[in-house]
C-alpha positions in Angstrom: 62.2 -91.0 186.6 65.5 -90.0 185.0 68.4 -92.7 185.1 70.8 -90.3 187.1 67.7 -89.7 189.7 67.5 -93.9 190.2 71.2 -94.2 190.4 71.6 -91.0 193.1 68.9 -92.9 195.5 70.7 -96.4 195.0 74.1 -95.5 195.8 72.2 -93.5 199.0 70.4 -96.4 200.0 73.8 -99.0 199.7 76.2 -96.7 200.8 76.5 -97.7 204.7 77.8 -101.2 203.5 79.2 -100.3 200.1 82.9 -100.3 201.1 82.8 -103.8 202.5 80.7 -105.3 200.2 82.9 -103.9 197.5 86.1 -105.5 198.9 84.3 -108.6 199.5 82.8 -109.8 196.3 85.6 -108.5 194.1 88.0 -110.5 196.6 90.3 -107.4 197.3 91.5 -107.4 193.6 90.3 -104.3 193.6 92.5 -102.6 195.2 95.5 -103.9 192.5 93.7 -101.8 189.7 93.5 -99.0 191.7 97.1 -99.2 192.2 98.0 -100.0 188.8 95.8 -97.0 187.7 97.8 -94.6 190.2 100.8 -94.9 187.8 98.9 -93.2 185.3 97.8 -90.5 187.1 100.5 -89.7 189.8 103.6 -89.6 187.7 105.0 -86.4 187.4 107.1 -84.6 190.4 104.9 -81.5 189.5 102.2 -80.0 191.2 98.9 -82.0 190.3 95.2 -80.8 190.5 93.0 -83.9 190.1 89.4 -84.4 189.7 87.9 -87.7 191.0 84.7 -88.1 189.6 82.2 -90.7 190.8 84.3 -90.7 193.3 82.1 -92.6 195.7 83.1 -93.1 199.3 86.7 -92.1 198.4 89.1 -95.2 198.2 90.1 -94.2 195.1 90.9 -90.2 195.9 92.4 -91.7 199.1 94.6 -93.3 197.8 95.8 -90.7 194.9 96.4 -88.3 197.5 98.8 -90.6 199.6 100.6 -91.5 196.1 101.0 -87.7 195.8 102.2 -87.3 199.2 104.5 -90.6 199.1 106.4 -89.4 195.8 106.4 -85.5 197.3 104.0 -84.1 194.8 101.9 -81.0 195.5 98.6 -80.7 194.7 95.1 -81.3 195.4 91.8 -83.7 195.0 88.7 -82.5 194.1 86.2 -85.5 194.7 82.6 -85.4 193.3 79.8 -87.8 193.2 76.0 -87.8 192.3 75.4 -89.6 196.0 75.2 -87.4 198.9 75.3 -90.8 200.7 78.4 -92.3 199.5 80.1 -88.5 200.0 79.1 -88.5 203.6 80.9 -92.0 204.1 83.9 -90.5 202.2 84.1 -87.5 204.2 84.3 -89.4 207.4 87.3 -91.3 206.0 89.1 -88.6 204.8 89.2 -87.2 208.0 89.8 -90.0 209.9 92.9 -90.1 207.3 94.2 -86.8 208.4 93.6 -85.7 204.5 91.0 -82.7 204.8 93.7 -80.6 203.4 94.3 -82.5 200.6 91.1 -83.8 199.6 88.0 -81.9 198.9 84.1 -83.1 198.5 81.4 -81.7 196.6 78.1 -83.2 195.5 77.6 -82.8 191.2 76.3 -84.1 188.5 79.2 -85.1 185.7 77.7 -84.0 183.0 77.5 -80.7 184.2 80.7 -80.1 186.3 80.9 -76.8 188.0 84.5 -76.5 187.8 86.2 -73.6 185.0 87.4 -75.0 181.4 91.1 -76.2 181.7 91.0 -76.5 185.5 92.7 -80.3 186.1 95.9 -81.9 185.2 94.3 -85.3 185.7 90.6 -86.3 185.7 90.2 -89.8 187.3 87.0 -92.5 187.3 87.1 -95.3 188.8 83.5 -98.0 188.3 81.4 -95.2 187.7 81.3 -94.3 184.0 78.7 -97.1 183.2 76.2 -95.3 185.8 76.3 -91.8 183.5 72.7 -91.6 181.5 74.7 -89.4 179.2 78.0 -90.6 178.7 79.4 -89.1 176.0 78.3 -86.0 177.7 79.7 -86.5 180.4 83.4 -87.4 179.1 83.1 -83.6 176.8 82.8 -82.3 180.2 85.7 -84.3 181.7 87.8 -82.8 178.7 86.5 -79.2 179.2 88.0 -79.3 182.3 91.3 -81.1 181.6 94.2 -78.7 181.1 95.8 -78.9 177.8 98.0 -82.0 177.7 95.8 -83.6 180.9 94.8 -86.8 180.8 91.8 -88.7 181.8 92.1 -91.9 183.1 89.3 -94.3 183.6 89.2 -97.8 185.4 85.8 -99.9 184.3 84.1 -103.6 185.2 84.2 -105.2 181.8 83.0 -109.2 180.2 86.2 -111.3 179.9 86.5 -111.8 175.7 87.5 -115.3 176.7 84.1 -117.7 176.5 85.2 -120.5 179.2 86.3 -117.7 181.9 83.1 -115.7 180.8 81.2 -118.6 181.6 82.2 -118.4 185.0 82.4 -114.8 185.4 78.7 -114.6 184.6 77.8 -117.3 187.2 79.6 -115.4 189.7 78.2 -112.1 188.7 74.7 -112.4 187.4 73.5 -115.0 189.8 75.9 -115.5 193.1 77.3 -111.5 193.3 73.2 -110.1 193.4 72.5 -112.6 195.7 75.2 -112.0 198.4 74.7 -108.2 197.8 71.2 -108.1 198.5 71.5 -110.6 201.9 74.1 -107.8 203.3 72.8 -104.4 201.9 69.1 -105.3 202.1 68.8 -103.8 198.7 68.5 -106.6 195.9 67.5 -104.1 193.6 71.1 -102.4 193.8 73.2 -105.7 193.4 70.8 -106.8 190.6 71.7 -103.1 188.5 75.3 -102.9 189.0 76.3 -106.5 187.5 73.4 -105.9 184.6 75.4 -102.1 184.0 78.7 -103.9 183.2 76.8 -106.2 180.9 75.5 -103.2 178.7 78.8 -101.4 178.8 80.5 -100.7 175.7 82.8 -103.3 174.0 86.6 -101.7 174.6 87.2 -101.1 171.1 83.7 -99.1 171.0 84.6 -97.3 173.9 88.1 -96.4 172.8 86.2 -95.3 169.7 84.1 -92.9 171.9 86.5 -91.6 173.9 88.3 -90.3 170.5 84.9 -89.1 169.1 84.5 -86.8 172.2 88.0 -85.2 171.6 90.5 -87.5 173.3 94.0 -88.1 171.7 96.4 -91.0 172.3 93.6 -93.0 173.6 94.8 -96.2 174.9 93.4 -99.6 176.8 94.7 -102.0 179.3 93.1 -105.0 180.5 93.3 -106.3 183.9 92.3 -110.1 185.7 92.0 -111.5 182.4 89.4 -108.5 181.1 87.4 -108.2 184.1 89.0 -104.9 184.9 89.9 -102.1 182.3 91.8 -99.1 182.1 91.4 -96.7 179.5 93.8 -93.5 179.2 93.2 -89.9 177.0 95.0 -86.9 176.4 93.6 -83.5 175.8 
């Protein structure tokens, strides 16, 4: 079975418990990472069309829309995800927040986006790029749908470079986290896959080279929480 089909089925399975587990296991630090990324997404007073790829249950889409409203910025957030299960949770959250006019959802494949060239001012993806089966194809699609001068903002989990911090990180992330996730969600395989996918993700230097090789310019990187999370940005 192709990786993307496995990923779709896995996220469909864990969708009902995903938000609770995500915030519990990150000790809510992930919310701070998103707030920092928002400053590179909603950083203008002009209208913005934003594509939030691998939007999952919609936390980042909601945060983007709320920041746009707070700053008086007109625009729209389009959330796209491979998993119908995750999108079902997102639709409920968007409706409950009264943001249905600001946020739309669509099931779709990030490697074959259903949008014309140059549709969006910003493309974002939070903790989802590592799940792409063909990562470079996805990045080229992100570049294609960006307007000239548009920006890509990626948040992704990472293995810390400091050896001492990495030891404790591996203990928690590779052993404790899968046990907790499996107990709560009933899907131990999913919570074994998630940390393993982080370990396999390219180094910051390699991934920045990949971004540049796919056509992005002014590629930048910023580490959060001692390298547990990294933000990558690139311009078209």
